[in-house]
KETORTOR-975030 format. One record per residue (C-alpha): residue number from 1; residue in one letter; x, y, z. Coordinates in pm, whole numbers, padded with zeros to 5 digits. Each point is the difference from the previous one (the first is absolute). Layout:
LOPA     i   aa       px       py       pz
LOPA   NUM    a        X        Y        Z
...
END
This chain:
LOPA     i   aa       px       py       pz
LOPA     1    m   -10277    00654    05244
LOPA     2    d    00032    00376   -00042
LOPA     3    y    00284    00021   -00252
LOPA     4    s    00022    00375    00035
LOPA     5    r    00066    00007    00376
LOPA     6    r    00318    00192    00072
LOPA     7    n    00224    00053    00300
LOPA     8    y   -00002    00367    00094
LOPA     9    s    00358   -00021    00131
LOPA    10    t    00129   -00025   -00357
LOPA    11    y   -00089    00365   -00068
LOPA    12    g    00227    00293    00057
LOPA    13    s    00330   -00168    00085
LOPA    14    r    00288    00244   -00003
LOPA    15    p    00373   -00052   -00043
LOPA    16    t    00195   -00016    00323
LOPA    17    a    00203    00297    00120
LOPA    18    r    00316   -00192   -00088
LOPA    19    v   -00117   -00057   -00357
LOPA    20    r   -00102    00365   -00037
LOPA    21    r    00341    00118    00125
LOPA    22    r    00174   -00234   -00242
LOPA    23    r   -00200    00134   -00295
LOPA    24    i    00057    00361    00097
LOPA    25    s    00374   -00066    00039
LOPA    26    a    00014   -00159   -00345
LOPA    27    l   -00182    00298   -00149
LOPA    28    l    00244    00242    00165
LOPA    29    v    00297   -00190   -00138
LOPA    30    v   -00142    00019   -00351
LOPA    31    l   -00066    00372    00035
LOPA    32    a    00354    00060    00126
LOPA    33    l    00143   -00181   -00302
LOPA    34    l   -00217    00208   -00232
LOPA    35    v    00115    00322    00166
LOPA    36    a    00361   -00106   -00040
LOPA    37    g   -00065   -00062   -00368
LOPA    38    g   -00153    00345   -00052
LOPA    39    v   -00347   -00130   -00084
LOPA    40    a   -00296    00241    00032
LOPA    41    l   -00180   -00144    00298
LOPA    42    a   -00337    00171    00029
LOPA    43    p   -00192   -00208   -00259
LOPA    44    l    00168   -00321    00112
LOPA    45    v   -00070    00063    00366
LOPA    46    n   -00365    00080   -00071
LOPA    47    r   -00045   -00320   -00200
LOPA    48    a    00178   -00207    00264
LOPA    49    i   -00217    00140    00278
LOPA    50    e   -00319   -00054   -00199
LOPA    51    h    00091   -00362   -00077
LOPA    52    f    00104   -00064    00359
LOPA    53    e   -00334    00128    00130
LOPA    54    l   -00215   -00154   -00276
LOPA    55    p    00183   -00296   -00155
LOPA    56    l   -00102   -00170   -00322
LOPA    57    q    00129   -00327   -00140
LOPA    58    y   -00131   -00252   -00256
LOPA    59    a   -00181    00273   -00195
LOPA    60    p   -00017   -00210   -00322
LOPA    61    i   -00171   -00284    00188
LOPA    62    i   -00239    00243    00166
LOPA    63    r   -00089    00157   -00336
LOPA    64    q   -00048   -00343   -00157
LOPA    65    q   -00234   -00126    00270
LOPA    66    a   -00183    00332    00025
LOPA    67    a   -00084   -00025   -00370
LOPA    68    a   -00095   -00368    00025
LOPA    69    q   -00238    00051    00294
LOPA    70    h   -00113    00358   -00072
LOPA    71    v    00133    00127    00332
LOPA    72    d    00167    00339    00042
LOPA    73    p    00378   -00066    00014
LOPA    74    a    00038    00268    00267
LOPA    75    l   -00248   -00192    00216
LOPA    76    i    00210   -00315   -00031
LOPA    77    a    00315    00192    00089
LOPA    78    a   -00175    00160    00297
LOPA    79    v   -00114   -00339    00132
LOPA    80    i    00356   -00134   -00029
LOPA    81    y    00126    00309    00181
LOPA    82    a   -00248   -00043    00284
LOPA    83    e    00066   -00371    00029
LOPA    84    t    00381   -00023   -00024
LOPA    85    r    00153    00327   -00120
LOPA    86    f    00119   -00206   -00302
LOPA    87    r    00204   -00227    00228
LOPA    88    p   -00143   -00351   -00047
LOPA    89    r   -00020   -00207    00317
LOPA    90    t   -00188   -00275    00176
LOPA    91    s   -00216    00117    00290
LOPA    92    p   -00018   -00189    00331
LOPA    93    t   -00338   -00136   -00114
LOPA    94    g    00133   -00118   -00336
LOPA    95    a   -00114    00282   -00231
LOPA    96    e    00247    00005   -00287
LOPA    97    g    00181    00242   -00223
LOPA    98    l   -00046    00354   -00122
LOPA    99    m   -00379    00006    00030
LOPA   100    q   -00015   -00218    00314
LOPA   101    l   -00230   -00272   -00130
LOPA   102    e   -00096   -00272    00242
LOPA   103    p    00049   -00355   -00134
LOPA   104    a   -00373   -00083    00034
LOPA   105    t   -00093    00311   -00199
LOPA   106    a    00257   -00080   -00269
LOPA   107    l   -00119   -00361   -00030
LOPA   108    f   -00359    00122   -00032
LOPA   109    l    00108    00239   -00277
LOPA   110    a    00203   -00272   -00172
LOPA   111    h   -00305   -00226   -00007
LOPA   112    h   -00218    00290   -00117
LOPA   113    t    00240    00074   -00289
LOPA   114    h    00077   -00366   -00079
LOPA   115    g    00362    00049    00103
LOPA   116    y    00036   -00365    00092
LOPA   117    s    00380    00006   -00015
LOPA   118    f    00016    00273    00267
LOPA   119    r    00195   -00070    00319
LOPA   120    v    00002    00221    00309
LOPA   121    s    00377    00041   -00035
LOPA   122    d   -00067    00179   -00330
LOPA   123    l   -00124    00301    00200
LOPA   124    g    00362    00091    00066
LOPA   125    t    00036    00086   -00370
LOPA   126    p   -00095    00366   -00070
LOPA   127    q   -00170   -00087   -00330
LOPA   128    v   -00223   -00260    00163
LOPA   129    n   -00068    00202    00312
LOPA   130    i   -00102    00313   -00189
LOPA   131    t   -00205   -00208   -00244
LOPA   132    y   -00200   -00166    00277
LOPA   133    g   -00019    00317    00210
LOPA   134    t   -00138    00199   -00293
LOPA   135    y   -00246   -00275   -00085
LOPA   136    y   -00114    00006    00361
LOPA   137    l   -00050    00377   -00016
LOPA   138    r   -00211   -00042   -00316
LOPA   139    y   -00199   -00279    00167
LOPA   140    l   -00075    00225    00299
LOPA   141    l   -00081    00301   -00218
LOPA   142    n   -00248   -00213   -00193
LOPA   143    l   -00144   -00140    00322
LOPA   144    y   -00065    00348    00142
LOPA   145    g   -00130    00171   -00311
LOPA   146    g    00325    00178   -00086
LOPA   147    s    00037    00164    00342
LOPA   148    k    00370    00049    00076
LOPA   149    l   -00080    00073    00363
LOPA   150    l   -00180   -00331    00052
LOPA   151    a    00247   -00200   -00208
LOPA   152    l    00296    00135    00197
LOPA   153    a   -00178   -00054    00331
LOPA   154    a   -00061   -00361   -00100
LOPA   155    y    00360   -00042   -00122
LOPA   156    n    00119    00096    00348
LOPA   157    g   -00284   -00098    00229
LOPA   158    g   -00175   -00281   -00183
LOPA   159    e   -00325   -00033   -00189
LOPA   160    t   -00193   -00125    00303
LOPA   161    n    00078    00314    00198
LOPA   162    v   -00088    00229   -00290
LOPA   163    d   -00328   -00180   -00059
LOPA   164    n   -00088    00036    00368
LOPA   165    w    00089    00370   -00002
LOPA   166    l   -00213    00056   -00310
LOPA   167    t   -00295   -00178    00158
LOPA   168    a    00028    00216    00312
LOPA   169    a    00035    00319   -00203
LOPA   170    r   -00303   -00079   -00215
LOPA   171    a   -00206   -00078    00310
LOPA   172    q    00080    00353    00117
LOPA   173    h   -00070    00148   -00346
LOPA   174    r    00355    00128   -00043
LOPA   175    q    00299   -00067   -00223
LOPA   176    l    00320   -00167    00109
LOPA   177    t    00268    00270   -00026
LOPA   178    v    00370   -00026    00075
LOPA   179    n   -00047    00166    00339
LOPA   180    a   -00284   -00240    00084
LOPA   181    i    00212   -00315   -00041
LOPA   182    p   -00008   -00151    00352
LOPA   183    i    00350   -00152    00005
LOPA   184    p    00261    00278    00041
LOPA   185    q    00271   -00190   -00186
LOPA   186    t   -00221   -00068   -00300
LOPA   187    r   -00122    00361    00008
LOPA   188    a    00360    00126   -00007
LOPA   189    y    00091   -00249   -00273
LOPA   190    v   -00281    00111   -00232
LOPA   191    a    00078    00367    00057
LOPA   192    e    00369   -00054   -00072
LOPA   193    v   -00054   -00199   -00319
LOPA   194    l   -00244    00258   -00140
LOPA   195    s    00244    00280    00080
LOPA   196    k    00304   -00181   -00142
LOPA   197    q   -00192   -00087   -00315
LOPA   198    q   -00012    00371   -00083
LOPA   199    d    00367    00042    00090
LOPA   200    y    00103   -00284   -00231
LOPA   201    r   -00208    00142   -00285
LOPA   202    s    00169    00340    00028
LOPA   203    q    00357   -00107    00084
LOPA   204    y    00031   -00303   -00230
LOPA   205    a   -00230    00090   -00288
LOPA   206    r    00247   -00109   -00269
LOPA   207    q    00113   -00319    00174
LOPA   208    l   -00357   -00111    00063
LOPA   209    g   -00112    00073   -00354
LOPA   210    y   -00206    00317    00033
LOPA   211    g    00201    00203   -00247
END
């Protein structure tokens, strides 16, 4: 069984128009109350907009697991952003939680880490989900010689696909770049995570432990 196989439909889900309108309305109400109270709005508005566009939650857990697995915390945050926008859910195919781990992948990781008490329902807990998701990132980084591009492609598209793409690329004496990833959704996923990793490093340097 290919424990890394993923369902491409889990990537890139967006909140519905109704949800977006509700959030914007709530933000406007808060701003109106602040105006009525005479609060200086510019810094608050800027921070609110930044957080709305690039959310971050569970920073202590991310820092903890980043240190434990020697993974850049901004990379973990960027993967969570690309997978769920920090809104844990269960996908139609059963992928669970913040980092959208499939049950088969999580059970493989639990066996690999001797987590014999693990249950699939535990993936709904942020601590467990981020722990297993980060361990999976480290596993993939090790598997592909530290290449973030290949690790992220495998996280989204599966190890079997990445191995096939590498074989084809080597046969043609070329490297597998982001733009050369054959599956558009995986290509877009990798590009987004790499971009958001830099955004998280710059916008949340203190929260993610850079300074």
